[in-house]
C-alpha positions in Angstrom: -60.8 -35.1 13.4 -56.7 -34.3 14.7 -56.3 -34.0 11.6 -59.0 -31.3 10.5 -57.9 -29.5 14.2 -54.4 -29.8 12.8 -54.9 -28.3 9.7 -57.1 -25.6 11.0 -53.9 -24.8 13.5 -51.5 -24.8 10.7 -54.3 -22.3 8.5 -54.4 -20.3 11.3 -50.6 -19.9 11.5 -50.2 -19.5 8.1 -52.7 -16.9 8.2 -51.7 -14.8 11.2 -48.2 -14.7 9.0 -45.0 -15.9 10.6 -44.2 -17.0 14.6 -42.6 -14.9 16.4 -39.9 -17.8 17.3 -39.0 -17.7 14.4 -38.8 -14.2 13.4 -36.9 -14.1 16.2 -35.0 -16.9 15.0 -33.7 -15.2 11.7 -32.9 -12.6 12.7 -30.0 -13.7 15.1 -29.0 -14.9 12.4 -29.1 -11.7 10.6 -26.9 -10.2 13.1 -24.4 -13.2 13.9 -24.3 -12.8 9.5 -23.4 -9.0 10.2 -21.4 -9.8 12.7 -19.7 -12.3 11.3 -19.2 -9.6 8.0 -17.5 -7.0 10.0 -15.0 -8.7 11.3 -14.6 -9.8 7.9 -14.1 -6.4 7.2 -11.7 -6.1 10.4 -9.3 -9.2 9.3 -9.2 -7.9 5.6 -8.0 -4.2 7.0 -4.9 -5.6 9.0 -4.0 -7.8 5.5 -3.5 -4.3 3.4 -0.3 -2.6 2.9 -0.5 1.1 2.3 2.5 3.8 1.5 2.4 6.8 3.7 3.7 8.3 0.3 2.1 8.4 -2.8 5.1 7.3 -5.4 6.5 3.6 -7.7 6.9 0.6 -6.2 10.7 0.9 -7.2 11.5 -2.7 -5.6 10.2 -5.6 -3.8 11.5 -7.2 -0.5 8.3 -10.5 0.0 6.8 -12.7 -2.1 3.1 -13.6 -2.5 2.0 -16.1 0.5 5.2 -15.0 2.8 4.9 -14.5 6.4 6.5 -11.4 7.4 8.0 -10.2 11.0 7.0 -7.0 12.7 8.8 -3.8 10.7 9.6 -5.8 7.9 9.5 -4.2 4.9 7.0 -5.0 2.5 8.7 -3.0 -1.0 10.3 0.0 -1.4 8.2 3.0 -2.3 9.9 6.2 -4.0 8.4 9.3 -4.7 9.0 10.3 -8.9 7.4 13.6 -8.7 11.2 15.1 -7.7 13.6 12.6 -8.8 17.3 13.0 -7.1 20.3 13.0 -8.5 23.8 12.1 -6.5 26.5 13.3 -8.9 29.8 12.4 -8.0 32.2 15.1 -10.3 35.9 15.0 -10.3 37.9 17.0 -7.9 39.2 19.3 -10.8 35.7 19.9 -12.1 34.0 21.1 -8.6 35.0 24.8 -8.2 32.3 25.0 -11.7 29.8 24.2 -8.8 27.5 26.3 -7.4 24.9 26.0 -5.2 20.9 26.4 -6.9 23.1 26.4 -10.4 21.0 25.1 -13.6 22.3 21.6 -14.4 21.2 19.5 -17.5 21.7 15.8 -16.7 22.2 12.5 -19.5 21.2 8.8 -18.1 22.6 5.8 -19.2 18.8 4.6 -18.7 17.5 7.3 -21.5 21.0 8.2 -23.3 17.7 10.3 -26.1 16.8 12.8 -23.1 18.5 14.9 -21.1 17.4 16.4 -17.7 17.0 20.0 -16.7 17.0 20.5 -13.0 19.1 22.5 -10.2 22.4 21.9 -8.2 20.5 21.9 -4.4 24.4 20.6 -2.4 27.3 20.6 -2.2 29.4 18.9 -0.1 31.8 20.7 1.8 34.7 17.9 1.6 35.7 15.3 -0.8 34.4 11.9 -0.8 37.3 9.4 -1.2 35.7 6.4 -4.1 36.1 3.6 -1.7 33.2 5.5 0.4 31.4 6.2 -2.8 31.6 2.5 -4.0 34.3 2.9 -6.4 32.1 5.7 -8.2 34.8 8.0 -10.1 
């Protein structure tokens, strides 16, 4: 008799669907899992490194897994959409250089190419060789 009563109770539960306690427990687990996902997204956002400019990484200052202090650079990013070049002109040639003048430049890195540009700045005073790292 007791078994029949238990079987009838099980049948009634099956026919009536899930019990409210089971549904509430499942909802609580779902809410907990969603909160964990949201927390993981926030933590992941804190780990992403972004640059304030578009460009190319030209130097890496840290390795994967290395702990960095606040304000320490991870990489150096260069904006290559408008490259610039600093050129030291011999003193006896400086009179030929004019602001805004067209310039053609060759560099050792690309010996077969010639780059075109414009003079955008001319130093008012001579910079001693020692101050420019011994560059002529």
